[in-house]
Each structure stands twice: as structure tokens, then as C-alpha cells.
C-alpha positions as CSV (number, residue, x, y, z in Angstrom):
1,A,0.1,0.6,0.2
2,K,1.2,3.4,-0.7
3,W,2.0,6.2,1.6
4,T,1.5,3.6,4.7
5,E,3.9,5.5,7.2
6,D,2.7,8.9,6.3
7,Y,-0.6,9.5,7.0
8,C,-0.9,13.6,5.9
9,M,0.2,12.0,2.6
10,Q,-2.9,9.1,3.4
11,V,-5.7,12.2,4.2
12,H,-4.9,14.1,1.3
13,T,-4.9,11.1,-0.8
14,V,-8.7,10.5,0.1
15,E,-9.2,14.2,-0.2
16,E,-8.4,14.4,-3.5
17,E,-10.0,11.0,-4.5
18,T,-12.8,12.0,-2.9
19,E,-13.3,15.5,-4.6
20,A,-12.4,13.8,-7.8
21,Y,-15.2,10.9,-7.2
22,L,-18.1,13.8,-6.8
23,D,-16.3,15.4,-9.7
24,I,-17.4,12.5,-11.9
25,S,-20.4,12.0,-10.6
26,E,-21.7,15.2,-10.8
27,M,-20.4,15.5,-14.6
28,K,-22.7,15.9,-17.3
29,P,-21.9,15.7,-20.9
30,P,-21.2,19.1,-22.8
31,Q,-24.3,19.6,-24.9
32,S,-21.9,19.3,-28.5
33,V,-21.3,15.6,-27.2
34,P,-24.0,13.0,-27.6
35,D,-25.0,11.0,-24.4
36,D,-23.9,7.9,-25.8
37,V,-20.4,8.8,-26.4
38,F,-20.2,10.7,-22.8
39,A,-21.6,7.4,-21.2
40,A,-18.4,5.7,-23.3
41,V,-15.8,7.8,-22.6
42,K,-16.8,7.5,-18.8
43,D,-16.7,3.6,-18.7
44,S,-13.4,3.3,-20.8
45,A,-11.6,6.2,-18.1
46,R,-13.6,3.5,-15.1
47,R,-12.2,0.9,-16.4
48,K,-8.5,1.8,-17.3
49,W,-8.2,3.5,-14.1
50,A,-10.3,1.6,-11.8
51,R,-8.2,2.7,-9.0
52,S,-8.0,6.0,-9.4
53,Y,-10.8,8.5,-9.7
54,Q,-8.5,11.6,-10.4
55,M,-7.0,9.6,-13.6
56,Q,-10.5,9.0,-14.0
57,A,-11.9,12.7,-14.1
58,H,-8.8,13.8,-15.7
59,T,-8.8,11.0,-18.7
60,I,-13.1,11.8,-19.0
61,Q,-12.2,15.9,-19.6
62,E,-9.2,14.8,-22.1
63,Q,-11.5,12.5,-23.8
64,L,-14.3,15.1,-23.6
65,D,-11.8,18.1,-25.1
66,A,-10.2,16.1,-28.0
67,Y,-14.1,14.9,-29.1
68,E,-15.1,18.4,-29.3
69,E,-11.8,19.8,-31.7
70,L,-12.5,17.0,-33.8
71,Q,-15.7,17.9,-34.5
72,K,-14.0,21.4,-35.2
73,I,-11.5,19.6,-37.7
74,K,-11.9,21.0,-41.3
75,P,-10.1,19.2,-44.3
76,P,-7.4,21.6,-45.6
77,E,-6.7,23.0,-49.0
78,G,-6.3,19.9,-51.3
79,V,-8.3,17.5,-48.7
80,S,-11.3,17.1,-49.9
81,E,-14.8,16.7,-47.8
82,K,-14.3,12.7,-48.7
83,A,-11.0,12.3,-47.9
84,M,-11.3,13.6,-45.0
85,K,-14.5,11.8,-44.0
86,K,-12.1,8.4,-44.6
87,L,-9.1,9.7,-43.0
88,E,-11.6,10.5,-39.9
89,R,-13.1,6.7,-40.5
90,R,-9.7,4.9,-40.1
91,A,-8.2,7.2,-37.5
92,K,-11.9,5.9,-35.5
93,E,-11.3,2.5,-36.6
94,K,-6.9,2.7,-35.6
95,W,-8.1,4.2,-32.1
96,P,-11.4,3.3,-31.3
97,G,-13.2,5.0,-28.3
98,N,-10.0,6.9,-27.7
99,H,-10.7,10.6,-29.5
100,E,-7.6,11.8,-28.1
101,M,-5.4,9.6,-30.4
102,Q,-7.9,10.1,-32.8
103,L,-7.3,13.5,-33.2
104,H,-3.2,13.3,-33.1
105,S,-3.8,10.6,-36.0
106,L,-5.6,13.6,-37.9
107,R,-3.1,16.1,-37.2
108,E,-0.3,14.1,-38.1
109,F,-1.4,13.5,-41.4
110,L,-3.1,16.6,-42.0
111,K,0.2,18.8,-41.6
112,T,1.5,17.0,-44.8
113,F,-0.5,19.2,-46.0
114,E,0.1,22.6,-44.1
115,Q,3.9,22.1,-45.9
């Protein structure tokens, strides 16, 4: 167990975890995020970080931010809407449920058109 000899750190950790738990339980999806996406993000974070509410809260927020950014990406000049949809589909297939990695993959590919 972590902090077995440090009562102050035990108290701090319990307080931080309790706060994160309450944050998660009170979270509502942003208007731009469908309920099913929000539920899937929360479930994925819960499975990945079963022992840390702080990491769950952090992961949920990062994934929601990335999802919102994905909705805003527009194809750069030289990339058709059709090609962009294909790239988005490939990113979703490669990184299912991981909006951060989908966003990263798309941005990396689109950089090649900006140079």
C-alpha cells in the first residue's frame, strides 16, 4: 500500500480521490457531446483507471476536449470532404473510443498538407 507510514499523505489522497469522485458523479456532457459518447468515455476511463478517480476525471476531460476538437476539424486546402471522412473513419478504426489519439492521428496526417 502506498503511504503506509505517512498519515498526512493518506489524508491528502483520500481528500483528492473524494473530490474527483464527486466531480465525476456530477459531470454532465457538454451540449456538443452526445450522451452515448459521454457514457462510453466515462466507462472507458473507469475501466482503465479503476483505482484512481483523479485519473478517471482527468481522462474523461481530456477525451471530451478531444471529441469536441474532432468535430471542429476542417479539411485543409487540397483535401476533399470525401478524403477527410475517410481519414476520420481510419482514425476511428485504429483508435476506437480514444478521441485523443484519433485527433492526434488526424493532425499528424494533415500536417503533411500544410508544408
